[in-house]
N, C-alpha and C positions, 0 to 999 in steps of 0.2 A: 771164799764166799760159799761154795757149795760143799756141804758136809758129806753128802752121799747122793748118788743117783740110783734110784731103785729100778728094778726090772719091771715091776708091775705099775699100772696106772692107778692113781688115786681117783681119777675121773676118766671116763672114756673120751679122751681128747680127740679133736679133729686133726691135730698136728701129729705127723708121723713120729713114732718113738725114736727112730734113728736120728731124725732132724733135731729133736729135743736134746738127745744125749750129746751129739756132735757140737751143737751150738753151745750148750752149757759148759762143756769141757773147754771150749775156746774162751770162755769168760772168766776162768779161774784167776786170771791176772788182775782182775778189777776188785776193788774194795767197795763195801757198802757203807753208807752213812746213816745215822739215826735221823729219822724225819720228824717234823713237827706239823701239826694240823694247821691249815690255813687260818683258822680262827685264833691261833696262837696258844690254845689250851694244850696242856700236857697230860690231861686226864683221859687216858685211853683204856679201852678194854680189848684184850687180844681175843680174836674170834677164830683164827685159823693159824696153823703152824706150817702147812705145806701148800705148795702150788698144785695145779691139777695133775702134774706128773709125779707127785710125791717128792719133789725137791724141797729142801728146807727153805721156807720163805714165809715169813710171818706177816699176818694181816691184822690190823687193828681198826676199831671204830672209835671215833671221838665221842665221849659221853656228853660233851657240851653242845656240839652242833650236828652230830650224827653222820659226819663225812667219814667214809671208809678209805683207808690208804694202806700202802706197804709200810711196815714198821721201819725197814731199812731199804735204802735205794742208792743207785749209782750217783756219782757226782754228775753235774751237767756235762763236763768235758768227757767223762767216760761214756755216758750214754750216747753222746754225739759220735764218738769214735766207733761205738757198736753199730749205730745206724749207718755210718759211712762204709762199714766193712761187712761184718759177718751177719747182721740181722737179715738182710734180704738175700745175700749170697747163699747162705745155708738153706733158705727156703726154696731157692731155685733148684737146688740139687734134688729136692723131693718133688717139687711141683713143675717139673719140665723146664720151662724157659719163660722169659718175659713176654715173648710174642704170644704164646698160648694163654698166659695170664691176662694180657691186654685184651685179647679177643673174648675170653670168657667173661671178663668184667664188663666190657662194652656192650655185650649182647645179653647180659643177665637181667632177669625180671626184677631182681633186687635194685639194680641201678635205675631201671625204668621207673620203678615205684618212687625212688628218691627224686628223680627229675619231675615226676608228676606233682610232688609236693612243692618243689622249688618253683615250678612254672605258675603256681597259684599266686606267688608273691613277687616274682621277678618277670618283667616284660622281656622275654627272649625272642619275640617275633617282630619287634620293631625294626626300623631302618637303621637306628644307631648301633654301631658295633660296641659291645660291652667289653670291659676288661674283667676277665674271669680267671681266678687263680685257685688251683687245687694244691693245698699245702700238705706234704706227706703223700704225694700222688703216686709213688711207685712208677709204673710205666705209663700212667696217664689215661688208663681206660675209662675212668669216670667221665672224662671230658670229650669222649669220642662223638657224642651226639651233636655237639656245637663247635667242634674244632675248626670247621670250615665256614662258620657263620660269624663267630665272635673272636676276639683276641684272647686265646686260651693259653694259660701258662701252667706248667707242671713244675712244682718245687719238691725236691727230694734230696737226701744226702747220699744217694747211691747213683753213681755215674752210669753204671750198666743199665739201670732201669731208665734213666733220663735219656740215654741214647736212643732207646726204643720209642720213647715219647716223641723225640725230635724227628725220627723217621716217619712218624704219623702226623706230621704237620702241626705239632704242638710246641710252642715256645717253651724253653726250659730255664729253670733257675736252680743252681746248685746250692742247696741249703734249706733252711726253714724260714720262719717268720722274719728273723733278723736280716737274712739275705734278701728276702722279698722286699723289705723296707729299702734296701739299697737301689731298687729299680726306680725309686722316686715317683712311683705311680700310686694313684688311688684306685681301688677296685670296686666294681659294681656288685660283684658276687665273689665271696670267698668260701671255699669248700674245705671243711675240716672233718674228713670222714675217718673215724677211728684214729684220731690224733690227740685230742685233748686229754684222754686218759693216760697218755705217755708223758705229758709235760712234767719235767722235773723241777721247773721253776715257774709255777703257775702265774705268779704276780707279774714277773717280767714278760712272759709270753702274752698275757692278756693286755698289758699296757702297750706293747708293741703292736698287737693286733688292732687296737683302736687307731693307731697311727696310719694304718692301711685304709681306713674307712673315711668316707664322706658323710658327715653328720646327717642323719635322717634319710640317707639314700642307700648306703651300702647294706646289702643283705648277706647274712652269713648262714650257711647250712652246716650244722654240726650233727654228727651221730657218734655216740659212744655205746658200749655194751650196757644198756640200761638195766639196772637190777630189777626194776618193777616189771620188765617184760618176761622175767623168769616165770611169773605166775601164769603166763599165757603159753608156756610150754617150751620156751627157748632153753637150750641146754638141758632139756628134760627136767626143767624146774630146779636145777642144782646149781647154786651160786658158785660152788667149787670149780665149775667148768670155766668160769671167767678169770680165775686167779692164775696169773702167769707172771713171771719175774720182770717183764718189761712194762707192765701196767703199774703206774704210780697210784692213781685214784680209781675208785669204783663208785660210779654215780647212779643214783636213781634219776629219772627225768626231772623230778621236782627239785632235787638238790642241785642239779646242773643249772636249771633255770634260775633258782634263787641266787646262786653264786654269780652268774653273769649279770643279773639285775643289780647286784651289789656294785658292780663295776660300770654301771650306767647303760647297759644294753636293755632293749625291750624285746620280749618274746612274742612273736607273731603266731607261732605254731609249736605245739609239743605233743608227743604221744608217748606211750609206755616203752617204745623202743629207744627212747631218749634221742629222738631226731628233732 
């Protein structure tokens, strides 16, 4: 899969160089498959040859619909194996431990800002306990604010992180959307924070997502690395900083909204950060 790992960065990444090298070396056993755009067109234009750390990883844009994606990607089985093992484990070696990451996330201004948006559209101060699930939650720090007020669930493929969420009074679900479906619950609020860009089977995931919802009642908070926020200075305005081997799609806020509307969702709020 990986032709060569370079010593120098293509982009000044926030991810530690040692983490990137160790992680990528662990992935050499996996094969990549050719991808097709969600609109089924095969008329692509290649726009990048390398990811942000100068690893061979090709990015294309569909000439028909404008959606940007990885030209080659892991099978669904392989990417799930990665998420269950090395994806977060290697990150912990660089970023201390799940406890410190939980605390940093729960106290961050970034999360507070996201909750301010959510609170405009979801009544979290009422007497009824809501079912809230954070899918791809890691250690569950996003849920900290409401973990003792509502029924909060953290879903993730890494048991080490889920154990920490459980210690913090957050119910845990081992897995992703498919496993959340097995709880036989409908959720009032679903959080997909930097998850949708990882989906290797978009259509299956979004169909299963709808099954978690109560029609006209469930709210979903989504954030992805919005391409249109680059003009506001994110990543120093350099798209290459978003390009990394575990991202399947690269959305602008309006392409994400358009795609979800195609599947019957209604957008109540959107900004250039693709929230």
